[in-house]
Structure formats: C-alpha cells, structure tokens
C-alpha positions in Angstrom: 4.3 2.5 -26.4 2.0 4.2 -23.9 3.4 7.3 -22.3 2.4 6.1 -18.9 4.9 3.2 -19.1 7.7 4.9 -21.1 9.6 6.0 -18.1 9.3 2.6 -16.5 10.6 0.8 -19.5 13.3 3.3 -20.2 14.7 2.5 -16.8 14.9 -1.2 -17.7 17.4 -0.4 -20.4 20.0 0.8 -17.8 23.1 -1.3 -17.7 23.1 -3.7 -14.8 26.5 -2.5 -13.6 24.9 1.0 -13.1 22.2 -0.3 -10.8 22.5 -0.4 -7.0 20.1 -1.4 -4.3 18.6 2.1 -4.2 18.0 2.4 -8.0 14.4 1.0 -8.1 12.6 0.2 -4.9 9.4 -1.7 -4.7 7.2 -1.1 -1.6 4.4 -3.6 -1.0 1.4 -2.9 1.2 1.6 -6.5 2.3 -1.6 -7.0 4.4 -3.6 -5.3 1.6 -2.1 -7.8 -0.9 -2.7 -10.8 1.5 -6.3 -9.9 2.4 -7.2 -9.4 -1.2 -5.9 -12.9 -2.1 -7.5 -14.4 1.0 -10.9 -13.0 0.2 -11.0 -13.9 -3.5 -8.8 -16.9 -4.3 -10.5 -20.2 -3.5 -7.4 -22.5 -3.6 -7.3 -25.6 -1.4 -4.6 -28.3 -1.3 -5.3 -32.0 -1.6 -6.3 -32.1 2.1 -8.9 -29.4 1.3 -7.1 -26.9 3.5 -7.6 -23.3 2.2 -4.4 -21.8 0.8 -5.7 -18.9 -1.3 -4.2 -16.1 0.9 -0.8 -17.8 0.8 -0.6 -18.7 -2.9 -2.3 -15.5 -4.0 0.2 -13.4 -2.2 3.2 -15.2 -3.6 1.9 -15.0 -7.1 1.1 -11.3 -6.8 4.5 -10.7 -5.3 6.1 -12.4 -8.3 3.9 -10.5 -10.8 4.8 -7.2 -9.2 8.5 -8.0 -9.4 8.2 -9.0 -13.0 6.5 -5.7 -13.8 8.9 -3.4 -12.0 12.2 -5.3 -12.0 13.2 -3.7 -8.7 16.6 -3.6 -7.1 15.1 -3.8 -3.6 11.8 -5.1 -2.4 10.4 -4.0 1.0 7.3 -5.8 2.3 5.5 -3.6 4.8 3.0 -5.0 7.3 0.8 -3.3 9.8 2.4 -3.4 13.3 0.8 -4.9 16.3 -2.0 -2.6 17.5 -1.4 -0.7 14.3 -4.3 1.8 14.8 -3.2 2.8 18.3 -1.4 6.0 17.4 -4.2 7.2 15.2 -6.8 6.5 17.8 -4.9 8.8 20.2 -5.7 11.5 17.6 -9.3 10.4 16.8 -10.8 7.7 19.1 -13.5 6.8 16.5 -10.9 5.9 13.9 -11.8 2.5 12.4 -14.4 2.0 15.1 -16.8 0.6 12.4 -14.5 -2.4 11.9 -16.4 -5.1 13.7 -16.0 -8.9 13.5 -17.3 -10.1 10.2 -16.8 -12.7 7.5 -14.2 -11.8 4.9 -14.9 -14.4 2.2 -18.2 -15.4 0.6 -17.4 -19.0 0.0 -18.1 -22.3 1.8 -14.8 -23.7 3.0 -15.3 -22.1 6.4 -18.1 -23.2 8.8 -18.1 -19.9 10.6 -16.2 -16.6 11.2 -14.0 -18.2 13.8 -12.9 -21.0 11.4 -12.2 -18.4 8.8 -10.2 -16.2 11.2 -8.1 -19.2 12.3 -7.3 -20.0 8.6 -6.4 -16.4 7.9 -3.9 -16.3 10.8 -2.4 -19.7 9.9 -1.8 -18.7 6.3 -0.3 -15.3 7.3 2.1 -16.9 9.8 3.1 -19.5 7.2 3.6 -16.8 4.6 6.2 -15.1 6.7 8.2 -18.4 6.8 8.2 -18.4 3.0 9.2 -14.7 2.8 12.1 -15.3 5.1 13.6 -17.6 2.4 13.6 -14.7 -0.1 16.0 -11.6 -0.5 13.3 -9.1 0.5 13.0 -6.9 3.6 10.1 -7.4 6.0 9.1 -4.3 8.0 6.5 -3.6 10.7 6.4 -1.1 13.6 4.1 -1.7 16.6 1.2 0.8 16.8 1.9 2.1 13.3 0.0 1.3 10.2 1.7 0.1 7.0 0.5 3.2 5.0 2.4 5.5 7.3 5.5 3.4 7.2 5.3 3.2 3.4 4.8 7.0 3.2 8.0 7.5 5.2 10.0 4.9 3.2 8.8 6.2 -0.2 10.3 9.6 0.6 13.6 8.3 1.9 14.6 5.3 -0.2 14.9 4.8 -4.0 15.8 6.8 -7.1 12.6 5.3 -8.5 9.8 4.0 -6.2 6.8 1.9 -6.9 4.1 1.4 -4.2 1.9 -1.6 -4.8 -1.6 -1.4 -3.2 -5.3 -1.2 -4.1 -5.7 1.6 -1.5 -6.0 4.9 -3.3 -4.7 6.8 -0.3 -1.2 6.3 -1.7 -2.0 8.5 -4.7 -1.1 11.5 -2.6 2.5 10.3 -2.8 2.7 10.3 -6.6 5.4 12.6 -8.0 8.2 12.4 -10.6 9.9 9.7 -8.6 7.1 7.8 -7.0 4.5 5.7 -8.9 1.6 3.7 -7.4 0.5 0.4 -9.0 -3.1 -0.8 -8.4 -3.1 -4.6 -8.7 -6.9 -4.6 -8.9 -7.1 -2.1 -11.8 -3.7 -3.2 -13.3 -2.8 0.5 -13.6 0.4 2.4 -12.9 -0.6 5.8 -11.5 1.7 8.7 -12.4 0.7 12.4 -12.0 -1.2 12.5 -15.3 -3.2 9.4 -14.6 -4.3 10.6 -11.2 -5.4 13.9 -12.6 -7.3 12.2 -15.4 -9.2 9.7 -13.2 -9.9 11.9 -10.2 -9.7 15.4 -11.5 -7.2 16.3 -8.7 -3.5 16.6 -8.9 -1.6 14.3 -6.6 -0.2 17.3 -4.7 -3.8 18.0 -3.7 -5.1 14.5 -3.3 -4.7 14.7 0.5 -6.9 17.9 0.8 -9.5 16.1 -1.3 -9.4 13.1 1.2 -9.6 15.5 4.1 -12.7 17.1 2.8 -14.5 13.9 1.6 -13.5 11.7 4.6 -13.1 7.9 4.5 -16.1 5.7 5.4 -13.9 2.6 5.4 -11.8 4.1 8.3 -14.8 5.8 9.9 -13.3 9.3 9.2 -16.1 11.8 8.5 -16.2 14.2 5.6 -17.9 17.5 5.1 -21.7 17.1 5.1 -23.2 17.5 1.6 -19.8 17.6 -0.2 -19.2 15.0 -2.9 -16.6 14.6 -5.6 -18.5 16.7 -8.3 -19.2 19.5 -5.9 -15.7 19.5 -4.6 -14.2 19.9 -8.1 -16.7 22.6 -8.9 -16.2 24.7 -5.8 -12.4 24.2 -5.5 -11.1 23.9 -9.1 -7.6 24.8 -8.0 -7.3 21.2 -6.7 -6.6 20.2 -10.3 -3.4 22.4 -10.4 0.0 21.3 -9.5 0.4 24.0 -6.9 -0.5 22.6 -3.5 -3.7 24.0 -2.0 -3.6 24.5 1.7 -6.5 24.1 4.2 -6.2 27.8 4.9 -6.9 28.6 1.3 -9.9 26.3 1.2 -11.3 28.0 4.3 -10.6 31.4 2.8 -12.7 30.4 -0.3 -15.5 29.3 2.0 -15.4 32.5 4.0 -16.0 34.5 0.8 -18.8 32.1 -0.4 -22.5 32.1 0.4 -23.5 28.5 -0.4 -24.6 26.0 2.2 -21.6 23.8 1.4 -19.2 26.7 2.3 -20.8 27.0 5.7 -20.5 23.3 6.2 -16.8 23.4 5.4 -16.2 26.2 7.9 -18.1 24.5 10.7 -16.1 21.3 10.0 -12.7 23.1 10.4 -11.6 21.3 13.5 -12.3 17.9 12.1 -10.5 18.8 8.9 -7.3 19.4 11.0 -7.8 16.0 12.6 -8.3 14.4 9.2 -5.1 15.9 8.0 -3.2 14.3 10.9 -4.8 10.9 10.2 -4.4 10.9 6.4 -1.2 12.7 5.6 1.3 10.1 4.2 3.8 12.6 3.0 4.3 13.6 6.7 3.1 10.6 8.6 2.7 10.8 12.3 5.5 8.4 13.5 7.3 9.0 16.7 11.0 9.8 16.4 12.1 6.6 18.2 10.0 4.5 15.7 11.6 6.4 12.8 15.0 5.5 14.1 13.9 1.9 14.6 12.6 1.7 11.1 15.8 3.1 9.6 17.9 0.6 11.6 15.8 -2.2 10.2 16.8 -1.3 6.7 20.5 -0.5 7.2 21.5 -3.9 6.0 19.3 -5.3 3.2 18.2 -8.9 3.7 20.1 -10.9 1.1 19.3 -14.4 2.2 18.0 -16.5 -0.6 17.2 -20.1 0.3 15.3 -21.5 -2.7 15.7 -25.1 -1.3 13.9 -24.2 1.9 11.2 -22.4 0.0 10.5 -25.5 -2.1 10.6 -27.7 1.0 7.8 -25.5 2.5 6.0 -25.5 -0.8 5.9 -29.3 -0.9 5.0 -29.6 2.8 2.0 -27.4 2.3 1.1 -29.4 -0.9 0.7 -26.2 -2.9 0.8 -28.3 -6.1 0.4 -26.3 -9.3 -0.4 -23.0 -7.5 2.9 -21.7 -8.9 4.1 -23.3 -12.2 7.6 -24.6 -11.8 8.5 -23.1 -8.4 12.2 -23.3 -8.9 12.2 -21.5 -12.2 9.7 -18.9 -10.7 12.1 -18.3 -7.8 15.1 -17.9 -10.0 13.3 -15.6 -12.4 11.9 -13.2 -9.7 14.4 -13.3 -6.9 17.9 -14.3 -8.1 18.9 -10.8 -9.2 17.6 -9.2 -6.0 20.3 -10.9 -3.9 23.1 -9.3 -6.0 22.5 -5.6 -5.8 24.8 -3.6 -3.5 24.4 -0.5 -1.4 
C-alpha cells in the first residue's frame, strides 16, 4: 500500500460509532469542479441540450465522496462579485479575464449561447444539490478559495480539499490534504515537496515571488521555478520562510535577480494579501455569517426529488442506476451528528 494513502485508508477502519460530523470533512471548490466538467464533457440529452456541466459535476462529487468517505461535505461557491474584495487591494486582479469561449466543441453557436447554457446548468445543479445532505456555502464579494482556506482551518479532524487549483497546496499539513481531480493525486506534505521542490509551509512565498498569470498577479521579473529553488533553497525546509528573510538574502546578494526582488518588495506584500489562504482577507462580519451558515449541518436527503429532476432533464445513463448511486454516496452523510 502506498504511503501517500495509508493515513487515509487507516481512517476508514474507524468504528462508525466513533465518527461524528467533524471527523472527516470534504471541502469542494465547486465552481472549479463545474467549469472543468462544462468545458470537457460533451454530454447532451435526447433533445440535444448540453448537460455536461451538470452530469460531470454530479459524477465528480460522487467519486470524491467514494474516495474520501467523509462525514461532512461542504460545497463552496464563489460569491456574487467574488473578486471585489481583492480588487480593493489590487485593482488589476483578474483584469485579464475577458469574455471568451470556454468549450471547443460545436453545440454552441456563439459565446452568448454557451454562456446561457452554462448559467442554466449551474442554476439547475443547485436544485439537485438541495436534495442532498451537503452544505452549500457562498459569501458575496468573497472567492471560494478564501472561504475554503478559512473552513479548512476551523472544521474537521481530517480535511480533504478537492480542486485542480494548486493554490490550495499552501494549506497542506498533517490534517489537511488536497486532492487534484485532474491528476488523480492526493497531495500530502511529502508529495508537494517531491513535485514542486517546496514545502507546503513555503508554498505561499513561492507563489508570491512567481506571481499568477491566470489571476493577472505579477511575479518578480526574471525569476522562474528553477532559479527560485537555487537562490532560496530554504523553501524546501519545513520551517516557514518569511518575506523579510527573502529580502535579507537579496540584500546580501549581487545577482540581477536579487535586485529585481528588492525592487518588487511592495508588490510582494500585495501578492501576500491576495494569495494567503491560511489567513484569508475576509471581513469579520462575513466570517460570522459563514460560521452561522454551518451551525446546523444540512441533513435533508430527498432521493425521490433528485430522481424526479433527473428524469425531467432526461439525463439517461449519465449516472448508472441513480437510486443506487444516491444511496451509496449520500445515505451515510445524513446520519452523522455534531
């Protein structure tokens, strides 16, 4: 048995009576999961209506539950105007995200048609999820990654975050694991270090230095992954490296990259505010609202209504034996207590 999975499978041997709702928490980066399905899965029903985002999400959710066997599932979505708070810090944040086609297939005549289908499938997905004993969470003006960062630190003796976004790797510790559904990999501390050459405790400082082109967050000019690891080898250590220590190294250095880092100091501080998921920038009133949302776990399980929606949407064989699939993945979730 691979060491990566030993801890996870050991936890499955616990007696059920010892488990409570906080024993094993599964946090889903839900829009990430939906958009991945919408872009890739070319399912249509008999009316040729695209349903890939809907069916792909549900199947991915079921697969994640089968892998982790959680005692609680929290599905986190971006809130309305989710980038607002980060744009207060850095107005150019995600400014490169223009209107564009997401899929590369022919069921949509144009971008407007594609956007309408995406919205319809997402709205319908929420109706399905409300039939299941899972918690749905979103906070206006706050992105899902910040909410997940907060929840991962507060809820669960064991926590698994499901997302293809590697930003979550900064959260990995003895209690928190990240599962990448695209790579089919569970990231623990050792796996992060092996793949990226950086300990999870220093994954944030790496991100700060390299930036994120997807979010339009700049990195240090001339600094790439190989140079980063060569100039700052302590990032591979478990001991957290601070920005001040990075700047101190550069002040004592003579290479061009050292000067580039020093001249980038102010932006690095901004990057930290934008990227830090261990200490996410969430206003106190929103933290309170978030905690209130989760005071009483959602235990409603209406498999009959779920199957009714399934048949109305003519999802066919998208899920093999929906009733059995529902029982297998969600029946136990409705039983765990606080």
